[in-house]
C-alpha positions in Angstrom: -8.9 68.6 -38.8 -7.3 72.0 -39.5 -3.7 72.7 -40.2 -1.4 72.3 -43.2 -2.9 71.1 -46.5 -2.0 67.6 -47.7 -1.5 66.2 -51.2 -4.7 64.8 -52.7 -5.1 61.2 -54.0 -3.6 60.8 -57.4 -5.6 60.2 -60.6 -2.8 58.5 -62.6 -3.7 56.4 -65.6 -1.0 54.0 -64.5 -1.6 50.9 -62.3 0.8 49.9 -59.5 2.1 46.4 -59.1 3.6 45.0 -55.9 4.0 41.3 -55.1 1.0 39.4 -56.6 -1.1 42.6 -56.4 -2.1 45.2 -59.0 -3.7 48.4 -57.9 -5.8 50.2 -60.6 -6.6 53.8 -59.5 -8.9 54.6 -62.4 -11.1 51.5 -61.9 -10.8 51.8 -58.2 -9.8 48.2 -57.9 -7.2 46.0 -56.3 -6.4 42.7 -58.0 -4.6 39.6 -56.6 -3.4 37.4 -59.5 -6.1 39.0 -61.6 -8.8 38.3 -59.0 -10.5 41.3 -57.5 -9.9 41.9 -53.8 -13.0 43.5 -52.1 -12.1 46.7 -50.3 -14.1 49.4 -48.7 -13.6 52.9 -50.3 -11.7 54.2 -47.3 -9.4 51.1 -47.3 -8.8 51.5 -51.0 -8.0 55.2 -50.6 -5.6 54.5 -47.8 -3.8 51.9 -49.9 -3.6 54.1 -52.9 -2.2 57.0 -50.9 0.5 54.8 -49.3 1.5 53.1 -52.6 1.8 56.4 -54.4 4.3 57.5 -51.7 6.1 54.2 -51.6 9.0 54.2 -49.1 8.0 57.5 -47.5 6.7 58.0 -44.0 3.0 59.0 -44.1 2.0 60.4 -40.7 -1.3 59.4 -39.1 -2.4 63.0 -39.1 -1.8 63.4 -42.8 -3.5 60.1 -43.6 -6.6 61.0 -41.6 -6.8 64.4 -43.3 -6.7 62.6 -46.7 -9.4 60.0 -45.8 -11.7 62.3 -43.8 -11.0 65.7 -45.2 -14.2 67.3 -44.1 -15.1 65.1 -41.1 -13.7 65.0 -37.6 -13.3 61.4 -36.5 -11.4 59.5 -33.8 -8.0 58.0 -34.6 -9.6 54.5 -34.0 -11.2 54.8 -37.5 -7.7 55.0 -39.0 -6.6 52.1 -36.9 -9.5 50.0 -38.2 -8.8 51.0 -41.8 -5.2 50.0 -41.6 -6.1 46.8 -39.8 -8.5 45.8 -42.6 -6.0 46.7 -45.3 -3.4 44.5 -43.7 -5.8 41.6 -43.6 -6.6 42.1 -47.3 -2.9 42.2 -48.3 -1.9 39.3 -46.0 -4.2 36.8 -47.9 -1.4 35.8 -50.1 0.2 33.9 -47.2 3.7 34.6 -48.6 4.8 36.5 -45.4 5.5 39.7 -47.4 5.3 42.8 -45.4 3.7 45.7 -47.2 2.8 48.3 -44.5 5.4 49.2 -41.9 4.2 50.9 -38.7 6.5 53.7 -37.6 5.7 53.8 -33.9 4.0 56.9 -32.7 4.2 58.5 -36.1 2.5 56.7 -39.0 3.0 54.2 -41.7 5.3 53.4 -44.6 4.6 51.2 -47.7 7.6 49.0 -47.9 7.2 46.7 -50.8 8.8 47.3 -54.2 6.3 49.1 -56.5 6.2 49.1 -60.3 4.1 51.3 -62.5 2.4 49.7 -65.5 0.2 51.1 -68.3 -3.5 51.3 -67.3 -5.7 48.3 -68.0 -9.1 48.4 -66.3 -9.8 44.7 -66.7 -13.5 45.0 -67.4 -14.0 41.3 -67.3 -12.6 41.2 -63.8 -14.9 43.9 -62.7 -17.9 42.1 -64.0 -17.1 39.2 -61.9 -17.9 41.3 -58.9 -21.6 41.2 -59.7 -22.1 37.9 -57.7 -20.4 39.4 -54.7 -22.6 42.4 -55.0 -25.7 40.1 -54.9 -24.4 38.6 -51.7 -24.0 42.0 -50.2 -27.6 42.9 -50.9 -28.8 39.9 -49.0 -26.8 40.9 -45.9 -27.6 44.6 -45.7 -29.7 44.1 -42.6 -26.7 42.8 -40.8 -24.7 45.8 -41.8 -27.4 48.1 -40.2 -27.5 46.0 -37.1 -23.7 46.2 -36.6 -23.0 49.9 -37.2 -19.7 50.8 -38.7 -18.5 54.3 -39.7 -18.5 54.1 -43.6 -18.5 57.6 -45.3 -18.5 57.6 -49.1 -15.1 57.9 -50.7 -16.4 59.7 -53.7 -19.7 60.0 -55.6 -20.5 56.7 -57.4 -20.7 57.7 -61.0 -21.2 54.4 -62.8 -22.3 50.8 -62.5 -18.7 49.7 -62.1 -18.3 52.0 -59.1 -21.5 50.8 -57.7 -20.4 47.2 -58.0 -17.1 48.0 -56.3 -19.0 49.8 -53.6 -21.3 46.8 -53.0 -18.4 44.4 -53.0 -16.7 46.6 -50.4 -19.9 46.5 -48.3 -19.9 42.7 -48.5 -16.3 42.6 -47.3 -17.2 44.9 -44.5 -20.1 42.6 -43.5 -17.7 39.6 -43.4 -15.3 41.6 -41.2 -18.1 42.9 -39.0 -19.5 39.4 -38.6 -16.2 38.0 -37.6 -15.8 40.6 -34.9 -19.4 40.0 -33.9 -18.9 36.2 -33.6 -15.5 36.7 -31.8 -17.3 38.8 -29.2 -19.9 36.1 -28.6 -22.9 37.8 -30.3 -25.2 40.4 -28.8 -27.6 38.0 -27.1 -24.9 36.0 -25.3 -22.5 38.8 -24.4 -21.8 39.1 -20.7 -22.4 42.5 -19.1 -19.5 44.9 -19.3 -17.5 45.1 -16.1 -17.9 48.3 -14.0 -15.1 50.7 -14.8 -12.2 49.8 -17.1 -11.4 46.4 -18.5 -8.2 45.1 -17.0 -5.5 43.3 -19.0 -2.4 41.4 -17.9 0.5 41.0 -20.3 2.1 37.8 -19.1 5.9 37.4 -19.5 6.6 36.3 -23.0 8.2 32.9 -23.1 11.8 32.6 -24.4 11.7 29.7 -26.8 15.2 30.3 -28.2 16.7 27.6 -26.1 19.3 30.0 -24.9 19.0 31.7 -21.5 21.3 34.5 -22.7 18.5 35.5 -25.1 16.1 36.2 -22.2 16.4 39.9 -23.0 14.4 39.4 -26.2 11.3 38.0 -24.4 11.7 40.5 -21.5 11.9 43.4 -23.9 8.8 42.4 -25.8 6.9 42.0 -22.5 7.9 45.5 -21.3 7.2 47.1 -24.7 3.7 45.6 -24.9 2.9 46.8 -21.3 4.0 50.3 -22.3 2.2 50.3 -25.7 -1.1 48.8 -24.4 -1.0 51.0 -21.3 -1.0 54.1 -23.6 -3.5 52.8 -26.2 -6.7 53.6 -24.4 -5.9 54.3 -20.8 -9.4 55.6 -19.8 -10.9 52.3 -20.9 -8.2 49.7 -20.5 -6.0 49.2 -17.5 -2.8 47.3 -17.9 -1.2 45.5 -15.0 2.3 46.8 -14.0 5.4 44.7 -14.7 6.1 44.1 -11.1 2.9 42.2 -10.6 3.4 39.9 -13.6 7.0 39.0 -12.8 5.9 36.1 -10.6 4.4 34.3 -13.6 7.7 34.2 -15.4 9.0 31.2 -13.6 5.7 30.0 -12.3 3.2 29.5 -15.1 -0.3 29.1 -13.8 -3.7 28.7 -15.6 -5.3 31.8 -17.1 -8.2 31.5 -14.7 -5.9 31.7 -11.7 -4.1 34.8 -13.2 -7.5 36.4 -13.6 -8.4 35.8 -10.0 -5.0 36.9 -8.6 -4.7 40.1 -10.7 -8.4 41.0 -11.1 -8.2 41.1 -14.9 -10.7 40.2 -17.6 -8.1 39.6 -20.3 -4.7 38.1 -20.6 -2.2 38.5 -23.4 0.5 35.8 -23.7 3.1 35.1 -26.2 6.5 33.7 -27.1 9.7 34.7 -28.8 11.9 32.5 -31.1 15.1 33.5 -32.8 16.7 31.8 -35.8 19.9 33.6 -36.9 18.9 37.1 -37.8 15.2 36.4 -37.9 12.9 36.6 -34.9 9.4 35.1 -34.6 6.9 36.5 -32.1 3.5 35.0 -31.4 0.8 36.7 -29.3 -2.7 35.8 -28.3 -5.4 37.5 -26.4 -7.5 35.4 -24.0 -10.8 36.2 -22.3 -10.4 35.0 -18.7 -14.1 34.2 -18.0 -14.4 31.4 -20.6 -10.8 30.9 -21.8 -11.8 32.0 -25.3 -8.9 33.0 -27.6 -10.2 36.3 -29.0 -7.3 37.1 -31.2 -3.9 35.7 -32.2 -1.1 36.7 -34.5 2.4 35.7 -35.5 5.1 38.0 -36.6 8.3 36.9 -38.5 10.8 39.7 -38.8 14.4 40.6 -39.3 16.4 41.7 -36.3 18.2 44.6 -37.9 16.9 47.1 -35.4 15.5 45.1 -32.4 14.2 48.1 -30.5 12.5 49.6 -33.5 11.0 46.1 -34.2 9.7 45.8 -30.6 8.0 49.2 -30.8 6.6 48.5 -34.2 5.1 45.1 -33.3 4.0 46.5 -29.9 1.9 49.2 -31.7 0.5 46.7 -34.2 -0.6 44.4 -31.4 -2.1 47.4 -29.5 -4.1 48.4 -32.6 -5.4 44.8 -33.0 -6.4 44.4 -29.4 -8.0 47.9 -29.5 -10.2 46.7 -32.3 -11.0 43.4 -30.6 -12.0 45.0 -27.3 -13.7 48.0 -28.9 -12.4 51.2 -30.5 -11.0 53.9 -28.3 -13.7 56.6 -28.2 -11.5 59.5 -27.2 -9.5 61.4 -29.7 -6.3 61.9 -27.7 -3.2 60.8 -29.7 -0.9 58.2 -28.3 2.1 59.6 -26.5 5.1 57.4 -27.3 8.5 57.9 -25.7 11.8 57.7 -27.5 13.3 54.2 -27.1 16.9 53.6 -26.1 19.5 54.0 -28.8 20.7 50.4 -28.3 19.6 47.3 -26.5 22.5 47.6 -24.0 21.0 50.8 -22.6 17.5 49.4 -22.6 18.7 46.2 -20.7 20.6 48.3 -18.2 17.5 50.4 -17.6 15.4 47.2 -16.9 18.0 45.9 -14.5 17.9 49.3 -12.7 14.1 49.1 -12.3 14.4 45.6 -11.0 16.7 46.6 -8.2 14.8 49.8 -7.5 11.6 47.9 -6.8 13.3 46.0 -3.9 13.6 49.2 -1.8 16.7 48.5 0.2 19.9 50.5 0.6 22.0 47.9 -1.3 19.4 47.6 -4.1 19.0 51.3 -4.5 22.8 51.6 -5.0 22.7 48.8 -7.5 19.9 50.6 -9.3 21.9 53.8 -9.5 24.8 51.9 -11.0 22.6 50.4 -13.7 20.9 53.7 -14.5 24.2 55.6 -14.7 25.6 52.9 -17.1 22.4 53.3 -19.2 22.9 57.0 -19.6 26.5 56.4 -20.5 25.4 54.0 -23.3 22.8 56.4 -24.4 23.1 60.0 -23.1 19.7 60.8 -24.7 17.8 58.1 -22.9 15.2 60.0 -20.8 13.8 57.0 -19.0 17.3 56.2 -17.5 17.5 59.7 -16.1 14.1 59.3 -14.6 15.3 56.1 -13.0 18.2 57.9 -11.5 15.9 60.6 -10.1 13.7 58.0 -8.4 16.7 56.2 -6.9 18.3 59.3 -5.4 14.9 60.5 -4.1 14.2 57.1 -2.4 17.7 56.9 -0.9 16.9 60.2 0.8 13.3 59.3 1.6 14.3 56.1 3.3 16.8 58.0 5.5 19.7 56.2 3.8 21.5 59.4 2.7 21.2 63.1 3.6 18.4 64.8 1.8 20.5 67.9 1.2 23.0 65.7 -0.7 20.8 63.4 -2.7 17.6 65.4 -3.4 19.5 68.0 -5.6 20.9 65.0 -7.6 17.4 63.6 -7.9 16.1 67.0 -9.2 18.9 67.4 -11.7 18.3 63.9 -13.1 14.5 64.5 -13.4 15.0 67.8 -15.1 17.5 66.2 -17.5 14.9 63.6 -18.4 12.2 66.2 -19.1 14.7 68.3 -21.1 15.1 65.3 -23.4 11.4 64.4 -23.4 8.8 66.2 -21.3 6.2 63.5 -21.9 8.0 61.1 -19.5 5.4 60.3 -16.8 8.2 58.8 -14.5 10.2 62.1 -14.5 7.1 64.2 -13.6 6.4 61.8 -10.8 10.0 62.2 -9.6 9.7 65.9 -9.6 6.5 65.6 -7.6 8.0 63.5 -4.9 11.0 65.9 -4.6 8.6 68.8 -4.3 6.7 67.0 -1.6 9.5 65.4 0.5 12.2 68.0 0.1 10.6 71.3 -0.7 7.3 70.9 1.2 5.7 72.4 -1.9 2.4 70.7 -2.0 1.0 72.7 -4.9 3.9 71.8 -7.2 3.7 68.2 -6.1 0.0 67.9 -7.0 0.6 69.6 -10.3 3.4 67.2 -11.3 1.5 64.1 -10.1 -1.5 65.2 -12.1 0.6 65.8 -15.2 2.2 62.3 -14.8 -1.2 60.7 -14.5 -2.4 62.6 -17.5 0.5 61.4 -19.6 0.2 57.8 -18.4 -3.0 56.9 -16.4 -1.7 53.4 -16.1 1.5 54.3 -14.3 0.9 52.7 -10.9 3.7 54.6 -9.0 2.2 58.0 -9.9 -1.2 57.0 -8.4 0.6 55.4 -5.4 2.6 58.4 -4.5 -0.2 60.9 -5.3 -2.4 59.0 -2.9 0.2 59.5 -0.1 0.5 63.2 -1.0 -3.2 63.7 -0.6 -3.3 61.7 2.6 -0.6 63.9 4.2 -2.9 66.9 3.5 -5.8 65.1 5.2 -7.8 64.5 2.0 -8.4 60.9 2.8 -11.3 60.1 0.4 -9.2 61.2 -2.6 -6.1 59.6 -1.2 -7.8 56.2 -0.9 -9.2 56.5 -4.4 -5.7 57.0 -5.8 -4.3 54.3 -3.7 -7.0 51.9 -4.9 -6.1 52.8 -8.5 -2.5 51.9 -7.8 -3.5 48.6 -6.2 -5.7 47.7 -9.2 -2.8 48.4 -11.6 -0.2 46.7 -9.5 -2.2 44.2 -7.3 0.8 42.2 -6.1 2.9 45.1 -5.1 3.5 44.9 -1.3 4.8 48.4 -0.9 1.6 49.8 -2.5 -0.5 47.6 -0.2 1.5 48.7 2.8 1.1 52.4 1.9 -2.6 51.8 1.5 -2.6 50.6 5.1 -0.7 53.8 6.0 -3.5 56.0 4.6 -6.0 54.0 6.6 -3.9 54.5 9.7 -3.6 58.3 9.0 -7.4 58.5 8.6 -7.7 56.8 12.0 -9.3 53.7 10.5 -7.1 51.5 12.8 -8.9 48.2 12.4 -8.8 48.3 8.6 -5.2 49.5 8.7 -4.2 46.6 11.0 -5.9 44.1 8.6 -4.0 45.6 5.6 -0.7 45.6 7.4 -1.0 42.1 8.6 -1.9 40.9 5.1 1.4 42.4 3.8 3.5 41.1 6.7 2.2 37.6 6.1 3.5 37.8 2.5 6.9 39.4 3.5 7.7 40.4 7.1 10.6 42.5 5.8 8.4 45.3 4.4 9.3 48.1 6.8 6.3 50.3 6.0 3.9 47.5 7.0 5.4 47.6 10.6 3.5 50.9 11.0 1.0 48.3 12.4 2.8 49.0 15.7 1.5 52.5 15.7 -2.0 51.3 14.9 -1.9 48.8 17.8 -0.6 51.5 20.2 -3.5 53.8 19.2 -5.9 50.9 20.0 -4.2 50.2 23.3 -3.1 46.8 22.1 0.4 47.0 23.5 1.0 43.2 23.6 0.2 42.9 19.9 2.6 45.8 19.2 5.3 44.1 21.2 4.7 40.8 19.4 5.2 42.5 16.0 8.4 44.1 17.2 9.8 40.7 18.4 8.8 39.1 15.0 10.5 42.0 13.2 13.6 41.6 15.2 14.0 38.0 13.9 14.3 39.4 10.4 16.2 42.6 11.1 18.4 41.7 14.1 19.6 44.9 15.9 18.4 47.4 13.3 17.9 50.9 14.7 14.3 51.1 13.8 13.5 48.2 16.1 14.9 50.2 19.1 13.0 53.3 17.9 9.6 51.5 17.9 10.5 49.9 21.3 11.0 53.3 22.8 7.7 54.5 21.3 5.8 51.5 22.5 7.1 51.4 26.0 6.7 55.1 26.4 3.1 55.1 25.4 2.4 52.0 27.5 3.6 53.9 30.6 6.9 52.1 31.0 9.6 55.0 31.0 12.6 52.9 32.0 12.6 50.4 29.1 11.6 53.3 26.9 14.8 55.2 27.9 17.0 52.1 27.5 15.6 51.6 24.0 16.3 55.3 23.2 19.9 55.0 24.3 20.5 51.9 22.3 19.0 53.6 19.2 21.5 56.5 19.6 24.4 54.0 19.7 23.1 52.1 16.7 22.7 55.2 14.6 26.5 55.8 14.9 27.3 52.4 13.5 24.6 52.3 10.9 25.3 55.8 9.5 21.6 56.5 9.1 20.0 60.0 9.2 19.1 60.2 12.9 15.9 62.1 12.6 14.3 59.1 10.7 14.1 57.1 14.0 14.8 59.5 16.9 11.5 61.2 15.9 9.6 58.0 16.6 11.6 57.3 19.8 11.0 60.7 21.3 7.3 60.3 20.5 7.2 57.8 23.3 8.8 60.1 25.9 7.3 62.9 27.9 10.1 65.3 26.9 8.4 67.4 24.3 11.2 69.9 24.3 13.7 67.3 23.0 11.1 66.0 20.6 10.5 69.4 19.1 14.2 70.0 18.9 14.6 66.9 16.8 11.7 67.9 14.6 13.5 71.3 14.0 16.6 69.4 13.1 14.6 67.4 10.6 13.3 70.6 9.1 16.8 72.0 8.8 17.8 68.8 6.9 14.7 68.9 4.7 13.7 65.5 6.0 10.6 63.8 4.7 9.6 62.6 8.2 7.7 65.9 8.5 5.3 65.1 5.7 2.9 63.3 8.0 2.9 66.0 10.8 -0.7 66.9 10.1 -2.3 63.4 10.1 -0.2 61.0 12.2 -1.8 60.5 15.6 1.7 60.1 17.0 2.0 63.9 17.1 -1.3 64.5 19.0 0.6 65.3 22.2 2.2 68.3 20.4 -0.7 69.8 18.6 -1.5 72.5 21.2 2.1 73.6 21.4 2.7 76.9 19.5 6.1 75.7 18.4 4.5 72.7 16.7 1.9 74.9 15.1 4.6 77.2 13.7 6.5 74.1 12.3 3.3 72.9 10.7 2.9 76.3 9.0 6.4 76.2 7.7 5.9 72.8 6.2 2.7 74.0 4.5 0.4 71.7 6.4 -1.6 74.1 8.6 -4.6 74.4 6.3 
């Protein structure tokens, strides 16, 4: 714990009064209406340090150095200490807030503090004897439930010994409560393999006003973010896209657990009364519907975004203690919130449309993200959203890569200039490096950085899995894809791309099964129609044609229908209908204003004219098209692999290794 020195705990002869409490530094006691409040030495020291700096921000780093000056401990020890302190101060039931969490930084003692002349209240101290006697009878329980409890200072008198024993008694009570909450050692179910999974269900809007929906949506989003960063190696948090369905369709917790594959569910509600907001939250174990933890917060709405972040961190701390402390020592990485709720709301709207993955919706997303940056020019997340939208517009062949990818790069770099800990922006840079620059090394570096910053960011795992698959590293690719599916189990695009990796690895039967599962949910998911290619490789031409006909019913005369018809008929040995489909595709491209290489590449793959096919691939290379990213692994290109021109193109795209 090296670094700058920090002020020591004071040894003032004065006592401090706040609310119904009086804190006596000399006696080492906290009184509530002249009744002693049992505290562990560390909890007492934390309270004293905060009270002595009333109104000032005390960072987590400083507080840890004060409490554990000569010991290196995990941040979870501080979390537990503050949690126990809050419980001790909340016993008055008067709703007074004493300790304010400053998200990502530390704590501030907020109550009005008065200094009074020292009075050690010997009689009150002596009353602790009975508590100490209780503690001696429960010492075995303390040993059975190990808790880190280093001595605050050498015990120099009977008074200090009594205080220490009283603190041990309080710790036993707290430990027993946690022990009971977890079901006891003998009845505890085995820990699941890998991480525990948690779903934050959409918070209910109980204001009675649909216009206040942003309140509940904001708290849901903030909690997903905070919990996702609290202990990512040990707790996976389901992405927002997979919990959206439960906003209008409330189902039993057990069903949520089965559908999302989670062991825990957090649910809550938001009420507003004038300038006050009341938030309730409760943690439920899916297996037996046990409510492990619940809390209610009643706060002013002076700064809603700060309030969301603050309560989000407090709930994350409480859940961390309930599910088990975070063993790693890595600090939480918290991003700067939007400057106002208008910017934040615009950002959420942008992400909503971005997830739909259509030309119209991408344009809508860009509009919302741009408005968010206008509301708050320092909002890094909004720039990351812009980068993703521009990149996907290009990646889907909706706009020229040479026009849109530079815009995507500029937006991503602007986001990182504001805050380089934004996982979304690193992910954007990675997809630009992959799809536009064909720079696989940079792509991997940026994907890895994004996942390091936020291991619960499903999109980073999703796109990284594709990146690995394009290089032929299928085992690693499927592992990343499965991580994405675990974090966002209801995402159809993630499931479809999982099928694509299976197809690239030539596991055609598994790929067909995955694609068909997606198409049963939504036949409009374009990526899942790669099932046509899998059918062709299996020689199941009738099944491929059946999928094309079903697709036509949802997409009418879309160019991609004709492209896949040309491919299918060509590979099935029917050159005439293949040529007709190719000609129709060329006409449709003119009216749809799409980037031609996106679909002509597929169409030419069904012909025997390799010269034209290679010419179109060269055209795609000149336009920095992402259709070249699967050159190495897509079986569609097998007829070209022995051609030196194809080998040269593979080298230039960086996929010849």
